N, CA, C and O atoms as a CHARMM CRD file, in Angstrom:
* protein
*
  292
    1    1 MET  N      0.84600  -1.23000   0.03400 PROA 1      0.00000
    2    1 MET  CA     0.00200  -0.04800  -0.00100 PROA 1      0.00000
    3    1 MET  C      0.90300   1.25400   0.00200 PROA 1      0.00000
    4    1 MET  O      0.65300   2.21600  -0.72300 PROA 1      0.00000
    5    2 TYR  N      1.96600   1.20200   0.87600 PROA 2      0.00000
    6    2 TYR  CA     2.66300   2.52800   0.92600 PROA 2      0.00000
    7    2 TYR  C      3.44300   2.86400  -0.36600 PROA 2      0.00000
    8    2 TYR  O      3.66000   4.03000  -0.69800 PROA 2      0.00000
    9    3 LYS  N      3.87700   1.73900  -1.11700 PROA 3      0.00000
   10    3 LYS  CA     4.46200   2.15400  -2.44600 PROA 3      0.00000
   11    3 LYS  C      3.49900   2.65300  -3.37100 PROA 3      0.00000
   12    3 LYS  O      3.83200   3.48800  -4.21300 PROA 3      0.00000
   13    4 ARG  N      2.30300   2.20500  -3.28900 PROA 4      0.00000
   14    4 ARG  CA     1.18300   2.68000  -4.23700 PROA 4      0.00000
   15    4 ARG  C      0.94200   4.16100  -4.04100 PROA 4      0.00000
   16    4 ARG  O      0.79100   4.91500  -5.00200 PROA 4      0.00000
   17    5 ILE  N      0.90600   4.58300  -2.73400 PROA 5      0.00000
   18    5 ILE  CA     0.56200   6.08200  -2.57900 PROA 5      0.00000
   19    5 ILE  C      1.71400   6.91900  -2.94200 PROA 5      0.00000
   20    5 ILE  O      1.53300   8.05500  -3.37900 PROA 5      0.00000
   21    6 ARG  N      2.91100   6.41300  -2.78200 PROA 6      0.00000
   22    6 ARG  CA     4.16200   7.11900  -3.27700 PROA 6      0.00000
   23    6 ARG  C      4.12800   7.23600  -4.78100 PROA 6      0.00000
   24    6 ARG  O      4.30600   8.32600  -5.32500 PROA 6      0.00000
   25    7 ASP  N      3.89100   6.07100  -5.49500 PROA 7      0.00000
   26    7 ASP  CA     3.83400   5.92500  -6.88700 PROA 7      0.00000
   27    7 ASP  C      2.83700   6.88100  -7.48000 PROA 7      0.00000
   28    7 ASP  O      3.15800   7.68000  -8.35900 PROA 7      0.00000
   29    8 LEU  N      1.59900   6.78800  -6.97800 PROA 8      0.00000
   30    8 LEU  CA     0.59000   7.73700  -7.34500 PROA 8      0.00000
   31    8 LEU  C      0.94100   9.20600  -7.26200 PROA 8      0.00000
   32    8 LEU  O      0.70600   9.96000  -8.20600 PROA 8      0.00000
   33    9 ARG  N      1.51800   9.62600  -6.10700 PROA 9      0.00000
   34    9 ARG  CA     1.95400  10.97000  -5.94500 PROA 9      0.00000
   35    9 ARG  C      2.95300  11.39600  -6.96300 PROA 9      0.00000
   36    9 ARG  O      2.87200  12.50200  -7.49900 PROA 9      0.00000
   37   10 GLU  N      3.95700  10.48100  -7.25900 PROA 10     0.00000
   38   10 GLU  CA     4.91400  10.72000  -8.27400 PROA 10     0.00000
   39   10 GLU  C      4.33700  10.90500  -9.68900 PROA 10     0.00000
   40   10 GLU  O      4.73900  11.75300 -10.48500 PROA 10     0.00000
   41   11 ASP  N      3.34300  10.01300  -9.91900 PROA 11     0.00000
   42   11 ASP  CA     2.71900   9.98300 -11.27400 PROA 11     0.00000
   43   11 ASP  C      1.94800  11.31300 -11.47700 PROA 11     0.00000
   44   11 ASP  O      1.78100  11.76900 -12.60800 PROA 11     0.00000
   45   12 HSD  N      1.53600  11.85300 -10.49600 PROA 12     0.00000
   46   12 HSD  CA     0.82000  13.19200 -10.53900 PROA 12     0.00000
   47   12 HSD  C      1.75200  14.38800 -10.35200 PROA 12     0.00000
   48   12 HSD  O      1.31400  15.52600 -10.18100 PROA 12     0.00000
   49   13 ASP  N      3.02100  14.09600 -10.39100 PROA 13     0.00000
   50   13 ASP  CA     4.03100  15.10700 -10.25700 PROA 13     0.00000
   51   13 ASP  C      3.84700  16.07900  -9.05900 PROA 13     0.00000
   52   13 ASP  O      3.97900  17.29900  -9.14800 PROA 13     0.00000
   53   14 LEU  N      3.52100  15.38700  -7.91100 PROA 14     0.00000
   54   14 LEU  CA     3.38900  16.12100  -6.62600 PROA 14     0.00000
   55   14 LEU  C      4.49000  15.74900  -5.66800 PROA 14     0.00000
   56   14 LEU  O      4.97200  14.61700  -5.70200 PROA 14     0.00000
   57   15 ASN  N      4.89400  16.64100  -4.83500 PROA 15     0.00000
   58   15 ASN  CA     5.79600  16.34000  -3.73800 PROA 15     0.00000
   59   15 ASN  C      5.07900  16.05800  -2.46800 PROA 15     0.00000
   60   15 ASN  O      3.88100  16.33100  -2.40000 PROA 15     0.00000
   61   16 GLN  N      5.68400  15.55300  -1.48700 PROA 16     0.00000
   62   16 GLN  CA     5.01600  15.16900  -0.16800 PROA 16     0.00000
   63   16 GLN  C      4.40000  16.47300   0.46000 PROA 16     0.00000
   64   16 GLN  O      3.35000  16.41200   1.10000 PROA 16     0.00000
   65   17 THR  N      5.02600  17.56800   0.27700 PROA 17     0.00000
   66   17 THR  CA     4.52900  18.80000   0.90400 PROA 17     0.00000
   67   17 THR  C      3.14100  19.20900   0.29700 PROA 17     0.00000
   68   17 THR  O      2.23100  19.59300   1.03200 PROA 17     0.00000
   69   18 LYS  N      3.00900  19.12000  -1.00300 PROA 18     0.00000
   70   18 LYS  CA     1.84700  19.50400  -1.69500 PROA 18     0.00000
   71   18 LYS  C      0.64200  18.50800  -1.22900 PROA 18     0.00000
   72   18 LYS  O     -0.45900  18.94400  -0.89300 PROA 18     0.00000
   73   19 VAL  N      0.96900  17.14500  -1.24600 PROA 19     0.00000
   74   19 VAL  CA    -0.04800  16.16000  -0.89200 PROA 19     0.00000
   75   19 VAL  C     -0.57000  16.48000   0.62100 PROA 19     0.00000
   76   19 VAL  O     -1.75800  16.52200   0.93800 PROA 19     0.00000
   77   20 ALA  N      0.46000  16.68300   1.43900 PROA 20     0.00000
   78   20 ALA  CA     0.29200  17.04500   2.90600 PROA 20     0.00000
   79   20 ALA  C     -0.67300  18.18900   3.02200 PROA 20     0.00000
   80   20 ALA  O     -1.61200  18.14300   3.81700 PROA 20     0.00000
   81   21 GLN  N     -0.44500  19.23400   2.22000 PROA 21     0.00000
   82   21 GLN  CA    -1.26600  20.52400   2.30800 PROA 21     0.00000
   83   21 GLN  C     -2.64400  20.18200   1.93500 PROA 21     0.00000
   84   21 GLN  O     -3.58300  20.66200   2.57000 PROA 21     0.00000
   85   22 LYS  N     -2.84400  19.31600   0.86000 PROA 22     0.00000
   86   22 LYS  CA    -4.27400  19.00900   0.37800 PROA 22     0.00000
   87   22 LYS  C     -4.96100  18.20400   1.41000 PROA 22     0.00000
   88   22 LYS  O     -6.19000  18.24000   1.48000 PROA 22     0.00000
   89   23 LEU  N     -4.22500  17.45000   2.25200 PROA 23     0.00000
   90   23 LEU  CA    -4.82600  16.56500   3.23000 PROA 23     0.00000
   91   23 LEU  C     -4.93700  17.36000   4.59500 PROA 23     0.00000
   92   23 LEU  O     -5.55200  16.86300   5.53800 PROA 23     0.00000
   93   24 GLY  N     -4.35200  18.56500   4.68600 PROA 24     0.00000
   94   24 GLY  CA    -4.39500  19.38400   5.88800 PROA 24     0.00000
   95   24 GLY  C     -3.46300  18.77700   7.00100 PROA 24     0.00000
   96   24 GLY  O     -3.87500  18.72300   8.16000 PROA 24     0.00000
   97   25 MET  N     -2.35300  18.37300   6.69900 PROA 25     0.00000
   98   25 MET  CA    -1.36400  17.85400   7.57000 PROA 25     0.00000
   99   25 MET  C     -0.00600  18.28800   7.28600 PROA 25     0.00000
  100   25 MET  O      0.25000  18.99100   6.30800 PROA 25     0.00000
  101   26 SER  N      0.92400  17.86500   8.16200 PROA 26     0.00000
  102   26 SER  CA     2.37600  18.23300   7.94700 PROA 26     0.00000
  103   26 SER  C      2.96300  17.26000   6.86700 PROA 26     0.00000
  104   26 SER  O      2.40900  16.19800   6.58000 PROA 26     0.00000
  105   27 GLN  N      4.08200  17.68400   6.31000 PROA 27     0.00000
  106   27 GLN  CA     4.83000  16.88100   5.42200 PROA 27     0.00000
  107   27 GLN  C      5.33600  15.68100   6.17100 PROA 27     0.00000
  108   27 GLN  O      5.25000  14.54500   5.70400 PROA 27     0.00000
  109   28 THR  N      5.83500  15.93800   7.27500 PROA 28     0.00000
  110   28 THR  CA     6.45200  14.81300   8.19900 PROA 28     0.00000
  111   28 THR  C      5.39900  13.76800   8.45300 PROA 28     0.00000
  112   28 THR  O      5.70300  12.57900   8.36600 PROA 28     0.00000
  113   29 GLY  N      4.21300  14.13400   8.75200 PROA 29     0.00000
  114   29 GLY  CA     3.14400  13.15400   9.04200 PROA 29     0.00000
  115   29 GLY  C      2.81300  12.38000   7.81600 PROA 29     0.00000
  116   29 GLY  O      2.67200  11.15900   7.87700 PROA 29     0.00000
  117   30 TYR  N      2.67900  13.06800   6.66500 PROA 30     0.00000
  118   30 TYR  CA     2.44000  12.31800   5.41900 PROA 30     0.00000
  119   30 TYR  C      3.53800  11.40400   5.04500 PROA 30     0.00000
  120   30 TYR  O      3.23400  10.31700   4.55300 PROA 30     0.00000
  121   31 SER  N      4.85500  11.73500   5.23200 PROA 31     0.00000
  122   31 SER  CA     5.88900  10.96800   4.86900 PROA 31     0.00000
  123   31 SER  C      5.84400   9.65400   5.65100 PROA 31     0.00000
  124   31 SER  O      6.20500   8.59900   5.12800 PROA 31     0.00000
  125   32 LYS  N      5.40800   9.72600   6.87600 PROA 32     0.00000
  126   32 LYS  CA     5.37300   8.48300   7.69300 PROA 32     0.00000
  127   32 LYS  C      4.27200   7.50400   7.19600 PROA 32     0.00000
  128   32 LYS  O      4.31500   6.33100   7.56600 PROA 32     0.00000
  129   33 TYR  N      3.27000   7.95400   6.35700 PROA 33     0.00000
  130   33 TYR  CA     2.35500   7.07900   5.72900 PROA 33     0.00000
  131   33 TYR  C      3.04900   6.43600   4.60900 PROA 33     0.00000
  132   33 TYR  O      2.89500   5.23000   4.41500 PROA 33     0.00000
  133   34 GLU  N      3.82100   7.17000   3.83500 PROA 34     0.00000
  134   34 GLU  CA     4.53000   6.55200   2.58000 PROA 34     0.00000
  135   34 GLU  C      5.61400   5.46500   2.97500 PROA 34     0.00000
  136   34 GLU  O      5.88800   4.52900   2.22400 PROA 34     0.00000
  137   35 THR  N      6.18700   5.65200   4.16800 PROA 35     0.00000
  138   35 THR  CA     7.26800   4.70100   4.67900 PROA 35     0.00000
  139   35 THR  C      6.71000   3.60800   5.46700 PROA 35     0.00000
  140   35 THR  O      7.44400   2.67900   5.80300 PROA 35     0.00000
  141   36 GLY  N      5.38800   3.63700   5.81800 PROA 36     0.00000
  142   36 GLY  CA     4.71300   2.65500   6.56400 PROA 36     0.00000
  143   36 GLY  C      4.93400   2.78100   8.07300 PROA 36     0.00000
  144   36 GLY  O      4.52500   1.91300   8.84500 PROA 36     0.00000
  145   37 GLU  N      5.58700   3.87600   8.48400 PROA 37     0.00000
  146   37 GLU  CA     5.77100   4.05100   9.95500 PROA 37     0.00000
  147   37 GLU  C      4.46500   4.26900  10.60500 PROA 37     0.00000
  148   37 GLU  O      4.30500   3.85500  11.75300 PROA 37     0.00000
  149   38 ASN  N      3.50900   4.88700   9.97600 PROA 38     0.00000
  150   38 ASN  CA     2.16400   5.09200  10.59800 PROA 38     0.00000
  151   38 ASN  C      1.17700   4.50900   9.68300 PROA 38     0.00000
  152   38 ASN  O      1.34500   4.53500   8.46400 PROA 38     0.00000
  153   39 ASP  N      0.07900   3.94500  10.28600 PROA 39     0.00000
  154   39 ASP  CA    -1.00600   3.45100   9.54100 PROA 39     0.00000
  155   39 ASP  C     -1.82100   4.65700   8.99800 PROA 39     0.00000
  156   39 ASP  O     -1.87900   5.70700   9.63800 PROA 39     0.00000
  157   40 ILE  N     -2.43500   4.49000   7.83100 PROA 40     0.00000
  158   40 ILE  CA    -3.20600   5.54800   7.18600 PROA 40     0.00000
  159   40 ILE  C     -4.64900   5.44700   7.69000 PROA 40     0.00000
  160   40 ILE  O     -5.30500   4.42500   7.48300 PROA 40     0.00000
  161   41 PRO  N     -5.17700   6.56000   8.38700 PROA 41     0.00000
  162   41 PRO  CA    -6.59300   6.50100   8.85000 PROA 41     0.00000
  163   41 PRO  C     -7.52000   6.44900   7.67000 PROA 41     0.00000
  164   41 PRO  O     -7.19100   6.91200   6.57800 PROA 41     0.00000
  165   42 THR  N     -8.66800   5.88800   7.89400 PROA 42     0.00000
  166   42 THR  CA    -9.79200   5.75000   6.90300 PROA 42     0.00000
  167   42 THR  C     -9.98400   7.02000   6.22900 PROA 42     0.00000
  168   42 THR  O    -10.07000   7.02200   5.00100 PROA 42     0.00000
  169   43 ALA  N    -10.06600   8.17900   6.93700 PROA 43     0.00000
  170   43 ALA  CA   -10.55300   9.34000   6.41200 PROA 43     0.00000
  171   43 ALA  C     -9.41400   9.88100   5.43300 PROA 43     0.00000
  172   43 ALA  O     -9.71600  10.60700   4.48600 PROA 43     0.00000
  173   44 VAL  N     -8.19200   9.53200   5.67100 PROA 44     0.00000
  174   44 VAL  CA    -7.06400   9.94200   4.73800 PROA 44     0.00000
  175   44 VAL  C     -7.16900   9.12700   3.55500 PROA 44     0.00000
  176   44 VAL  O     -7.07400   9.61900   2.43000 PROA 44     0.00000
  177   45 LEU  N     -7.38200   7.77900   3.78400 PROA 45     0.00000
  178   45 LEU  CA    -7.47700   6.86300   2.54500 PROA 45     0.00000
  179   45 LEU  C     -8.58400   7.38200   1.59600 PROA 45     0.00000
  180   45 LEU  O     -8.38700   7.36500   0.38100 PROA 45     0.00000
  181   46 ILE  N     -9.73000   7.83800   2.11300 PROA 46     0.00000
  182   46 ILE  CA   -10.83400   8.38900   1.34500 PROA 46     0.00000
  183   46 ILE  C    -10.34700   9.60500   0.50800 PROA 46     0.00000
  184   46 ILE  O    -10.58700   9.72500  -0.69400 PROA 46     0.00000
  185   47 LYS  N     -9.65400  10.48000   1.23900 PROA 47     0.00000
  186   47 LYS  CA    -9.16700  11.69300   0.57000 PROA 47     0.00000
  187   47 LYS  C     -8.13300  11.36500  -0.53700 PROA 47     0.00000
  188   47 LYS  O     -8.12400  11.94800  -1.62100 PROA 47     0.00000
  189   48 LEU  N     -7.34600  10.48600  -0.21900 PROA 48     0.00000
  190   48 LEU  CA    -6.25600  10.10800  -1.22800 PROA 48     0.00000
  191   48 LEU  C     -6.96600   9.46700  -2.47000 PROA 48     0.00000
  192   48 LEU  O     -6.64400   9.79200  -3.61300 PROA 48     0.00000
  193   49 ALA  N     -7.95900   8.53100  -2.19900 PROA 49     0.00000
  194   49 ALA  CA    -8.62900   7.89000  -3.33100 PROA 49     0.00000
  195   49 ALA  C     -9.31100   8.96600  -4.22500 PROA 49     0.00000
  196   49 ALA  O     -9.23600   8.92300  -5.45300 PROA 49     0.00000
  197   50 ARG  N     -9.96600   9.90800  -3.56100 PROA 50     0.00000
  198   50 ARG  CA   -10.65300  10.97500  -4.35900 PROA 50     0.00000
  199   50 ARG  C     -9.64500  11.83600  -5.11500 PROA 50     0.00000
  200   50 ARG  O     -9.84100  12.19000  -6.27700 PROA 50     0.00000
  201   51 MET  N     -8.57500  12.15500  -4.42200 PROA 51     0.00000
  202   51 MET  CA    -7.49100  12.99800  -5.06600 PROA 51     0.00000
  203   51 MET  C     -6.90900  12.33400  -6.32900 PROA 51     0.00000
  204   51 MET  O     -6.67600  13.00800  -7.33300 PROA 51     0.00000
  205   52 TYR  N     -6.68700  11.06700  -6.27500 PROA 52     0.00000
  206   52 TYR  CA    -6.10900  10.40300  -7.41000 PROA 52     0.00000
  207   52 TYR  C     -7.04200   9.68000  -8.19300 PROA 52     0.00000
  208   52 TYR  O     -6.62300   8.90100  -9.04900 PROA 52     0.00000
  209   53 ASN  N     -8.35400   9.85400  -7.99100 PROA 53     0.00000
  210   53 ASN  CA    -9.41700   9.26000  -8.69000 PROA 53     0.00000
  211   53 ASN  C     -9.26800   7.82800  -8.88000 PROA 53     0.00000
  212   53 ASN  O     -9.32300   7.31300  -9.99600 PROA 53     0.00000
  213   54 THR  N     -9.07100   7.14600  -7.75000 PROA 54     0.00000
  214   54 THR  CA    -8.92900   5.60700  -7.72600 PROA 54     0.00000
  215   54 THR  C     -9.77300   5.12500  -6.56300 PROA 54     0.00000
  216   54 THR  O    -10.46300   5.88200  -5.87900 PROA 54     0.00000
  217   55 SER  N     -9.67300   3.82900  -6.38500 PROA 55     0.00000
  218   55 SER  CA   -10.45900   3.23700  -5.30000 PROA 55     0.00000
  219   55 SER  C     -9.60100   2.97500  -4.02200 PROA 55     0.00000
  220   55 SER  O     -8.37400   2.89800  -4.08000 PROA 55     0.00000
  221   56 ILE  N    -10.24100   2.85500  -2.98100 PROA 56     0.00000
  222   56 ILE  CA    -9.48100   2.56900  -1.70800 PROA 56     0.00000
  223   56 ILE  C     -8.91900   1.08800  -1.83700 PROA 56     0.00000
  224   56 ILE  O     -7.83000   0.80500  -1.34000 PROA 56     0.00000
  225   57 ASP  N     -9.66400   0.17800  -2.49800 PROA 57     0.00000
  226   57 ASP  CA    -9.19200  -1.11200  -2.75100 PROA 57     0.00000
  227   57 ASP  C     -7.78400  -1.07800  -3.50400 PROA 57     0.00000
  228   57 ASP  O     -6.88100  -1.84500  -3.17000 PROA 57     0.00000
  229   58 TYR  N     -7.65000  -0.20700  -4.47300 PROA 58     0.00000
  230   58 TYR  CA    -6.32100  -0.07200  -5.14100 PROA 58     0.00000
  231   58 TYR  C     -5.33900   0.39300  -4.23700 PROA 58     0.00000
  232   58 TYR  O     -4.24900  -0.17700  -4.18700 PROA 58     0.00000
  233   59 LEU  N     -5.62000   1.43500  -3.46500 PROA 59     0.00000
  234   59 LEU  CA    -4.72500   1.94000  -2.45500 PROA 59     0.00000
  235   59 LEU  C     -4.20000   0.80900  -1.55500 PROA 59     0.00000
  236   59 LEU  O     -2.99900   0.65100  -1.33600 PROA 59     0.00000
  237   60 LEU  N     -5.14400   0.05400  -1.06000 PROA 60     0.00000
  238   60 LEU  CA    -4.77900  -1.05600  -0.11300 PROA 60     0.00000
  239   60 LEU  C     -4.17100  -2.21900  -0.70100 PROA 60     0.00000
  240   60 LEU  O     -3.78400  -3.12300   0.03900 PROA 60     0.00000
  241   61 GLY  N     -4.04000  -2.30200  -1.99100 PROA 61     0.00000
  242   61 GLY  CA    -3.47300  -3.45300  -2.77600 PROA 61     0.00000
  243   61 GLY  C     -4.40600  -4.64800  -2.88600 PROA 61     0.00000
  244   61 GLY  O     -3.97500  -5.79300  -3.02500 PROA 61     0.00000
  245   62 GLU  N     -5.73100  -4.33700  -2.81900 PROA 62     0.00000
  246   62 GLU  CA    -6.69800  -5.44100  -3.00600 PROA 62     0.00000
  247   62 GLU  C     -7.06600  -5.70300  -4.36700 PROA 62     0.00000
  248   62 GLU  O     -7.68600  -6.72400  -4.66500 PROA 62     0.00000
  249   63 THR  N     -6.68700  -4.75500  -5.29700 PROA 63     0.00000
  250   63 THR  CA    -6.91200  -4.88200  -6.69900 PROA 63     0.00000
  251   63 THR  C     -5.83900  -4.16800  -7.43700 PROA 63     0.00000
  252   63 THR  O     -5.22000  -3.24400  -6.91000 PROA 63     0.00000
  253   64 ASP  N     -5.59900  -4.59200  -8.69000 PROA 64     0.00000
  254   64 ASP  CA    -4.59200  -3.97500  -9.50700 PROA 64     0.00000
  255   64 ASP  C     -5.31700  -2.92500 -10.46600 PROA 64     0.00000
  256   64 ASP  O     -4.66200  -2.20700 -11.22200 PROA 64     0.00000
  257   65 CYS  N     -6.66600  -2.88100 -10.39000 PROA 65     0.00000
  258   65 CYS  CA    -7.36700  -2.01000 -11.20800 PROA 65     0.00000
  259   65 CYS  C     -7.44000  -0.56500 -10.58200 PROA 65     0.00000
  260   65 CYS  O     -7.98500  -0.37000  -9.49600 PROA 65     0.00000
  261   66 LYS  N     -6.90000   0.36600 -11.27700 PROA 66     0.00000
  262   66 LYS  CA    -6.82300   1.78800 -10.71100 PROA 66     0.00000
  263   66 LYS  C     -8.17700   2.49700 -10.85700 PROA 66     0.00000
  264   66 LYS  O     -8.40800   3.52400 -10.21800 PROA 66     0.00000
  265   67 ASP  N     -9.06200   1.96000 -11.68700 PROA 67     0.00000
  266   67 ASP  CA   -10.38400   2.65200 -11.89500 PROA 67     0.00000
  267   67 ASP  C    -11.03600   2.88300 -10.56100 PROA 67     0.00000
  268   67 ASP  O    -10.92600   2.01500  -9.69400 PROA 67     0.00000
  269   68 ARG  N    -11.69600   3.97200 -10.33600 PROA 68     0.00000
  270   68 ARG  CA   -12.45100   4.23900  -9.22600 PROA 68     0.00000
  271   68 ARG  C    -13.54500   3.31800  -8.92900 PROA 68     0.00000
  272   68 ARG  O    -13.67300   2.74800  -7.84500 PROA 68     0.00000
  273   69 TYR  N    -14.35100   3.18800  -9.95500 PROA 69     0.00000
  274   69 TYR  CA   -15.52500   2.30400  -9.96100 PROA 69     0.00000
  275   69 TYR  C    -15.35200   1.34100 -11.11100 PROA 69     0.00000
  276   69 TYR  O    -15.81100   1.62300 -12.21800 PROA 69     0.00000
  277   70 PRO  N    -14.68400   0.18000 -10.87800 PROA 70     0.00000
  278   70 PRO  CA   -14.61000  -0.79200 -12.02400 PROA 70     0.00000
  279   70 PRO  C    -15.84000  -1.21400 -12.60500 PROA 70     0.00000
  280   70 PRO  O    -16.81500  -1.46700 -11.89800 PROA 70     0.00000
  281   71 LYS  N    -15.86100  -1.31500 -13.94000 PROA 71     0.00000
  282   71 LYS  CA   -17.05600  -1.73100 -14.61400 PROA 71     0.00000
  283   71 LYS  C    -17.28300  -3.19800 -14.43900 PROA 71     0.00000
  284   71 LYS  O    -16.32300  -3.96700 -14.48300 PROA 71     0.00000
  285   72 SER  N    -18.53300  -3.63800 -14.23800 PROA 72     0.00000
  286   72 SER  CA   -18.87200  -5.01600 -14.13400 PROA 72     0.00000
  287   72 SER  C    -18.92900  -5.64300 -15.44300 PROA 72     0.00000
  288   72 SER  O    -19.21500  -5.02700 -16.47000 PROA 72     0.00000
  289   73 LYS  N    -18.63500  -6.95100 -15.38500 PROA 73     0.00000
  290   73 LYS  CA   -18.69900  -7.67500 -16.72200 PROA 73     0.00000
  291   73 LYS  C    -20.07500  -8.17100 -17.03700 PROA 73     0.00000
  292   73 LYS  O    -20.28800  -8.77800 -18.08600 PROA 73     0.00000
């Protein structure tokens, strides 16, 4: 999960400071999410999923589909 949030941040050409500002927190606090030092609260997962237009399942590594709402077959 932690690598995914870092990769998404980098894919969107954002630094940790910018993401932390969008989440209303410090860069240091956000950095601890990316390194796995701190668990990511549900509210932050929701904000990250919305920010990157993806699903929480993708962030958590439960699916490899980045789509926010995967289409059913």
